C-alpha positions as CSV (number, residue, x, y, z in Angstrom):
1,Q,0.2,0.2,-0.3
2,V,1.0,3.2,-1.0
3,Q,-0.2,6.1,1.2
4,L,-0.1,10.0,-0.3
5,V,-0.2,13.2,1.3
6,E,-0.8,16.2,-0.5
7,S,-0.5,19.9,0.8
8,G,0.2,23.2,-0.9
9,G,-3.5,23.7,-1.8
10,G,-5.3,27.4,-0.7
11,L,-6.8,30.5,-2.2
12,V,-4.8,32.9,-4.3
13,Q,-5.8,35.9,-6.7
14,R,-5.2,35.3,-10.7
15,G,-2.0,36.0,-11.7
16,G,-0.5,34.5,-8.1
17,S,1.3,31.1,-8.1
18,L,1.3,28.1,-6.1
19,R,3.4,24.7,-5.2
20,L,1.5,21.4,-4.1
21,S,3.9,18.7,-2.8
22,C,2.8,15.6,-2.4
23,A,4.6,12.7,-0.6
24,A,4.9,9.2,-1.3
25,S,5.2,6.8,1.9
26,G,4.4,2.9,2.9
27,S,5.2,1.0,0.2
28,S,6.8,3.6,-1.7
29,S,9.4,1.6,-4.1
30,N,9.1,0.8,-7.4
31,I,6.9,4.2,-8.0
32,V,7.4,4.2,-12.2
33,L,5.0,7.5,-12.4
34,M,3.4,10.3,-10.4
35,G,1.7,12.9,-11.2
36,W,-1.4,15.4,-10.5
37,Y,-5.2,15.2,-11.5
38,R,-7.5,17.8,-10.8
39,Q,-11.3,17.8,-10.4
40,A,-13.9,20.7,-11.0
41,P,-17.2,20.8,-10.0
42,G,-19.3,19.4,-12.7
43,K,-16.6,18.1,-14.2
44,Q,-14.5,15.1,-15.2
45,R,-11.6,15.1,-13.5
46,E,-8.5,15.5,-15.7
47,L,-4.6,14.9,-15.8
48,V,-2.8,18.4,-15.0
49,A,0.9,16.9,-15.4
50,S,2.8,13.9,-14.6
51,I,6.4,12.6,-14.3
52,T,8.1,9.1,-14.7
53,S,10.8,7.8,-12.2
54,G,13.5,8.8,-15.1
55,G,12.0,12.3,-14.8
56,R,9.9,12.2,-18.1
57,T,7.0,15.0,-17.7
58,N,4.0,15.0,-19.4
59,Y,1.6,18.2,-19.6
60,A,-2.0,19.0,-20.4
61,D,-2.4,21.5,-23.0
62,S,-4.1,24.0,-20.5
63,V,-1.1,24.2,-17.9
64,K,1.8,24.1,-20.6
65,G,3.8,26.6,-20.4
66,R,2.9,27.5,-16.4
67,S,3.0,24.5,-14.7
68,T,6.3,22.8,-13.6
69,I,6.2,19.0,-12.2
70,S,9.3,18.1,-10.7
71,R,10.4,14.9,-8.4
72,D,12.9,14.8,-5.6
73,N,12.6,10.2,-6.1
74,S,15.0,10.4,-3.0
75,K,12.2,11.6,-1.0
76,N,9.4,9.6,-2.2
77,T,7.8,13.4,-3.4
78,V,6.4,15.0,-6.2
79,Y,6.4,18.9,-7.1
80,L,3.8,21.0,-9.1
81,Q,4.6,24.7,-9.6
82,M,2.0,26.3,-11.1
83,N,2.4,29.8,-12.0
84,S,-0.3,32.5,-13.7
85,L,-3.4,31.2,-12.4
86,K,-6.5,31.8,-13.9
87,P,-9.9,31.1,-12.5
88,E,-10.1,28.0,-15.1
89,D,-7.7,26.5,-12.8
90,T,-9.9,26.3,-9.4
91,A,-10.3,22.4,-8.8
92,V,-9.3,20.2,-6.6
93,Y,-6.0,18.3,-7.3
94,Y,-5.3,15.0,-6.5
95,C,-1.8,13.2,-6.0
96,N,-1.4,9.9,-8.4
97,A,1.1,7.2,-8.6
98,V,1.7,4.3,-10.3
99,R,3.4,1.3,-8.7
100,L,4.9,-1.5,-10.1
101,E,3.7,-4.3,-7.3
102,R,5.1,-7.8,-9.0
103,V,4.8,-6.6,-13.0
104,T,1.3,-4.8,-12.5
105,P,0.9,-1.2,-12.5
106,V,-1.1,-0.6,-9.4
107,T,-2.5,2.9,-9.3
108,Y,-2.8,5.1,-5.6
109,W,-4.6,8.4,-4.7
110,G,-4.3,11.2,-2.4
111,Q,-7.2,12.8,-0.7
112,G,-7.0,15.8,-2.5
113,T,-6.0,19.5,-1.9
114,Q,-8.3,22.6,-2.5
115,V,-7.4,25.0,-5.0
116,T,-9.5,27.8,-5.5
117,V,-8.0,30.7,-8.0
118,S,-10.2,34.2,-7.4
119,S,-11.0,36.7,-9.9
């Protein structure tokens, strides 16, 4: 089992910045992928950004150029730096981790952290 604990959400004005953190604990070895998803009211959960254990990153078009995902493998922690925030970035942000358990990828989720961007 992997436990994911997110932090860093909050209320910020348009154009502001936030840094989200997610620390993995428990059986945190063999985590091959970590990332952030978000879900706004009435909408489906969507990928924001992800990063592999090797450092390969992927971003949603909506945040590309405004956000940076990074990972500290020694701490099993992933970070999401978000800049130039917009009201449409308002959502609950969920940390995600994929761990290889034998050869099977197993997905874990954090509890979520609220990000609210005021206009």
